[in-house]
C-alpha positions in Angstrom: 0.0 0.0 0.0 1.5 3.3 -1.0 1.5 6.4 1.2 -1.0 9.1 0.7 0.9 12.4 0.8 -2.3 14.4 1.1 -2.6 13.2 4.7 -0.9 15.3 7.4 1.8 13.5 9.4 1.3 12.5 13.0 4.5 11.6 14.8 8.1 11.6 13.7 10.7 14.3 14.4 9.8 17.9 15.0 9.9 20.5 12.2 11.7 23.8 12.4 8.6 25.7 13.3 7.0 23.2 15.7 9.0 24.5 18.7 8.9 28.2 18.2 5.2 28.8 18.7 5.7 27.9 22.3 8.4 30.6 22.8 7.5 33.3 25.3 9.1 36.4 26.7 11.4 36.1 29.8 8.6 37.0 32.2 6.7 33.9 31.3 9.6 31.5 30.9 9.5 28.4 33.1 12.8 26.7 32.6 13.9 27.2 36.3 10.5 26.1 37.5 11.1 22.6 36.2 14.9 22.5 36.3 16.2 24.4 39.4 19.8 25.5 39.5 20.5 23.4 42.6 18.8 20.4 44.1 20.2 19.3 47.5 24.0 19.0 47.0 23.9 18.9 43.2 24.0 21.6 40.6 22.3 21.9 37.2 24.5 21.4 34.1 23.4 21.5 30.5 24.6 19.1 27.8 23.6 18.3 24.2 22.2 14.9 24.7 21.2 12.5 27.5 24.3 10.3 26.7 26.5 13.4 27.1 24.8 14.1 30.5 25.3 10.5 31.7 28.9 10.4 30.6 29.6 13.7 32.6 27.8 12.3 35.7 29.8 9.1 35.5 33.1 11.1 35.3 32.0 12.9 38.4 31.0 9.9 40.5 33.8 7.5 39.3 37.2 9.0 39.5 39.4 5.8 39.6 41.2 4.4 36.6 39.4 1.0 36.9 36.4 0.4 34.7 33.0 0.9 36.4 30.0 -1.4 36.3 26.7 0.3 35.3 23.4 -1.5 35.9 20.5 -0.5 33.8 17.1 -1.8 32.7 17.0 -4.7 30.2 14.9 -2.6 27.8 17.4 0.2 27.7 18.6 1.4 24.3 21.8 -0.5 23.4 22.9 2.1 20.9 23.0 4.7 23.7 25.2 2.5 25.8 27.6 2.0 22.9 27.9 5.8 22.6 28.4 6.1 26.3 31.2 3.5 26.2 32.9 5.5 23.5 32.8 8.7 25.6 34.3 6.8 28.6 37.1 5.2 26.5 35.6 1.8 27.0 36.2 1.9 30.8 32.7 0.6 31.6 30.9 -2.7 31.9 27.1 -3.1 31.7 24.8 -5.3 33.7 21.0 -5.5 33.0 18.0 -6.1 35.3 14.5 -7.0 34.3 12.8 -6.3 37.7 13.9 -3.9 40.4 13.8 -6.8 42.9 17.0 -8.1 41.3 18.9 -5.1 42.6 18.7 -5.9 46.3 22.2 -7.5 46.2 23.9 -4.9 43.9 27.5 -4.3 45.0 28.1 -0.8 46.6 31.0 -0.3 44.2 28.7 -0.4 41.2 26.4 2.3 39.8 22.7 2.0 39.1 21.0 3.8 36.3 17.4 3.8 37.4 15.0 4.2 34.5 11.7 6.1 34.9 9.9 4.5 31.9 7.4 6.9 30.3 6.4 8.5 33.6 7.6 9.3 37.1 6.5 6.5 39.4 6.2 7.9 42.9 6.7 4.5 44.4 10.3 4.7 43.2 11.1 7.3 45.9 10.8 4.8 48.7 12.5 2.0 46.8 15.5 4.1 45.9 15.9 5.4 49.4 15.7 1.8 50.8 18.1 0.5 48.2 20.7 3.1 49.0 20.4 2.5 52.7 20.7 -1.3 52.4 23.4 -1.5 49.6 25.2 1.8 49.6 25.0 1.8 45.8 25.3 5.0 43.8 22.0 5.8 42.0 21.6 7.9 38.9 18.0 8.5 38.0 17.1 8.6 34.3 14.3 11.0 33.5 14.6 11.0 29.7 11.0 9.7 29.5 9.8 11.9 32.4 11.8 15.0 31.8 9.8 17.5 33.7 9.8 15.5 36.9 13.6 15.5 37.3 13.5 17.8 40.4 11.8 14.9 42.3 14.9 12.7 42.2 16.1 11.2 45.5 19.2 9.3 44.3 22.7 10.7 44.0 22.4 12.1 40.4 19.8 12.7 37.7 19.6 13.4 34.0 17.0 14.0 31.3 16.8 15.0 27.7 14.5 17.5 26.0 15.3 16.4 22.4 12.2 14.4 21.9 10.0 16.5 24.2 10.4 19.8 22.4 13.2 19.6 19.7 15.6 21.3 22.2 19.0 19.8 22.0 19.4 20.1 25.8 19.9 17.5 28.4 19.8 18.5 32.1 22.1 16.8 34.5 22.5 17.2 38.2 25.9 16.4 39.6 28.3 17.7 42.2 31.5 18.8 40.4 32.0 20.9 37.3 33.5 18.8 34.5 35.9 20.6 32.3 34.4 20.5 28.8 35.6 22.7 25.9 33.0 24.4 23.7 32.0 22.1 20.8 29.7 22.5 17.9 28.9 19.0 16.7 27.9 17.8 13.3 24.9 16.3 15.0 23.4 19.6 15.9 23.9 21.1 12.4 22.5 18.0 10.7 19.6 17.9 13.2 18.6 21.5 12.3 18.9 20.8 8.6 16.6 17.8 9.1 14.1 20.0 10.9 14.1 22.5 8.1 13.7 19.7 5.5 10.7 18.3 7.4 9.1 21.7 7.5 9.6 22.1 3.8 8.1 18.6 3.2 5.0 19.4 5.3 4.5 22.6 3.3 4.9 20.8 -0.1 4.7 17.0 0.4 6.6 14.7 -2.0 8.5 11.5 -1.7 11.7 13.3 -2.6 11.3 15.8 0.3 10.3 13.1 2.7 13.4 11.0 1.8 15.6 14.1 2.3 14.4 14.8 5.9 14.5 11.1 6.8 18.1 10.8 5.4 19.2 13.9 7.3 17.6 12.6 10.5 19.4 9.4 10.2 22.7 11.2 9.5 22.2 13.4 12.5 21.7 10.3 14.7 24.8 8.7 13.3 26.8 11.9 14.0 26.1 11.4 17.8 28.8 8.7 17.9 31.7 10.9 19.0 34.1 10.5 21.9 33.7 14.1 23.2 31.1 15.2 25.8 29.2 18.0 24.1 27.8 20.9 26.2 24.4 22.4 25.2 24.9 25.0 22.5 24.2 28.6 23.7 21.5 29.0 21.0 19.7 26.0 22.4 19.9 27.2 25.9 18.4 30.6 24.8 15.5 28.7 23.2 15.1 26.5 26.2 14.9 29.4 28.7 12.2 31.0 26.5 10.0 27.9 26.3 6.6 27.7 27.8 6.9 24.3 29.5 3.7 24.8 31.5 1.4 25.1 28.5 3.2 22.2 26.7 2.8 20.0 29.7 -1.0 20.6 29.9 -1.4 20.0 26.2 0.5 16.7 26.4 -1.5 15.6 29.5 -4.8 16.4 27.8 -3.7 14.4 24.7 -2.7 11.4 26.7 -6.0 11.4 28.6 -7.9 11.7 25.3 -6.3 8.7 23.7 -6.5 6.7 27.0 -10.2 7.3 27.3 -10.9 6.4 23.7 -8.8 3.2 23.8 -10.5 2.1 27.0 -13.9 2.6 25.5 -13.3 1.3 22.0 -10.5 -1.2 22.3 -10.7 -2.6 25.8 -8.7 -5.7 25.0 -5.6 -3.6 24.1 -3.4 -3.0 27.2 -2.5 0.6 28.0 0.8 1.1 29.8 1.3 3.7 32.5 2.0 7.2 31.2 1.2 10.8 31.6 2.8 13.3 29.1 5.6 11.7 27.2 4.1 9.0 25.0 0.8 7.1 24.9 2.0 3.4 25.1 0.1 0.3 24.3 1.2 -3.4 24.2 -0.2 -5.9 21.8 0.9 -9.1 20.1 -0.1 -7.5 16.8 2.2 -4.5 17.3 4.0 -4.8 14.0 0.8 -5.1 12.0 -0.6 -2.0 13.6 2.6 -0.1 13.0 2.8 -1.2 9.3 -0.7 0.0 8.6 -0.3 3.3 10.5 2.9 4.1 8.6 1.0 3.9 5.3 -1.4 6.4 6.7 1.4 8.8 7.7 1.1 8.1 11.4 4.5 7.2 12.9 4.4 5.6 16.3 7.8 4.4 17.7 9.2 1.4 19.4 11.1 1.7 22.7 13.7 0.4 22.3 14.0 -1.8 19.2 17.6 -2.7 19.8 17.3 -3.6 23.5 16.8 -7.3 22.9 14.2 -7.1 25.7 11.0 -9.3 25.4 9.0 -6.3 26.7 10.0 -4.2 23.7 8.6 -6.7 21.2 5.0 -5.8 21.9 5.1 -2.1 22.9 4.0 0.7 20.5 4.4 4.4 21.5 2.1 7.1 20.0 3.2 10.7 19.9 0.9 12.9 22.0 3.0 16.0 22.0 2.1 19.6 21.7 1.9 19.6 17.9 -1.4 17.7 17.9 -5.0 18.6 18.7 -8.0 16.3 19.0 -8.3 16.5 15.2 -5.0 14.7 14.7 -5.7 12.2 17.5 -9.1 11.4 16.0 -7.2 10.3 12.9 -5.1 7.9 15.1 -8.3 6.5 16.5 -9.8 6.1 13.0 -6.8 4.2 11.7 -6.5 2.0 14.8 -10.2 1.2 14.3 -9.6 0.1 10.7 -6.7 -2.3 11.5 -8.4 -3.5 14.7 -11.5 -4.4 12.6 -9.4 -6.3 10.1 -7.6 -8.2 12.8 -10.9 -9.1 14.5 -12.5 -10.4 11.3 -12.8 -14.2 11.0 
């Protein structure tokens, strides 16, 4: 089935103009509301990506020449871990857990990267506190999929990324020491901005050629992330971030998540909805790949978290974009297309 370029896209990367309509003057900016300069004994630092932020934190908490052991969830992105190893000169070993109960005997010399998957789970507060008291392990909390909740961390360090929340190439990290990092303008950022412009041009005048260009640039920008340096956030990105209306965007995302959750509960009760709030609307189904294939032909682009993780959990999860670009009109299209493929699958 060929794509219908007359249909607007839902999902995929942000375009060049998607972010700017949420820029406000300094009196209404809310960056510090969500990302305070200091939290307990840590200080806010800004990096280009979440992997840059994590590498800087690990350099802060592990200052010996011996390789460190990092524990992380089994469904964590392996490509990100490869980039992390590159930035740490290979001085890192990885261990994976499927359930947090497996962490009760983690050695105090290791480091735990605790993943908040698609939301902040308030139950994690007591678990992390108890784990630290009983094991003495260093805990880094990963808020990449709950970026606006980072100030609630109770471990030793925390990080997030705003790249897929708002097209801001900013990752916020909380650590204790300042890591000496020279200014760096990466090919990633330049390619990413070129891809955003190409996507905007495609949306204004759709064609297969323009679509292939922005997809190619997006892929090239992702490939350009594989560099050994730790990249700080670019001053232009920081200026955009500190002029962004996070409050309005958060409310829009929450409303969109609630809209889809209610419609799925009413119309597709057999499809399991995973916990979420404002990052993605996630479902799990054994027919995940058939839903995704159909939706792609209708220019709806849900994603898989994380396809390269080799986790059984990742084989059935589909994540729908609910971000601030979309209104009920776009989400109704999602419901219509899910209904179509759902009916096909249910037919005898």
